[in-house]
N, C-alpha and C positions, 0 to 999 in steps of 0.2 A: 074552531075558537079555542083552541088550544096555543095554536099559533098566532092570534091576531096582537097581541102584548110585543111579540119580536117585529110583526111587519109593520105596528105603529112605531115602535123603536128606529125602524129601518128610515122608515119616511120622514121621519124628526132631523137624523142625519144627514139627510140627502142633500145636495146642492140643488136638484130639478127633480122634479117627480113627473113621471109621464105615464099615465093610462094606457094601454092596449087592451079593448075590448070590444065585442061587436057590439051589432045594433039591440041584442037581444038583451044584454046585460042592463040598459037604460031604463027607466022608469017601473023600476021593481023593488021591492023590498027585500032584506037578507035576512040572514041570522044572527049576522055579524057586521058591525061596521068595521072599516080600518081607516076611512079617512071620508071627509068630506071634498065635493066639488072645488071647495075654495082652497083646501090644500094640494091642488094638483096645478101644475102649470103648462098640461099638454095631453091632450088626449089624441090617439089615433084609433080610428071607428072606421067602419064599412059604411057604404054607400046608400044602404038601407036604413042608416038610423030616421028616425021621425025627424021632419023639419023643425017641426016646434020646441022637440029637445034639442036641438043643435042649435037654435038661435037662443036655448034656455041658457045654454054654455055658454054660448060667445058674449049674450049678456053680461054678466060674470067674470067677463074679463078673462076667459081661460081659452087659452089658443087649442084649435080642435081641426081634425083634418079627418076628411071622408075618402078613404081611395078602397 
């Protein structure tokens, strides 16, 4: 939790924000929020991501790649 503010400042100063996370990170609540999906430019995840979540992310205009 003490690193949240630093991470948020890093995101604000970045030219591009890329999230790399496995499918298990989606659709869950966490203790601290770093940013919203709308603040991401690109997401890289694994192929086990639920198709509905994948489509919701694409519908928000965020590029997503499942590898």
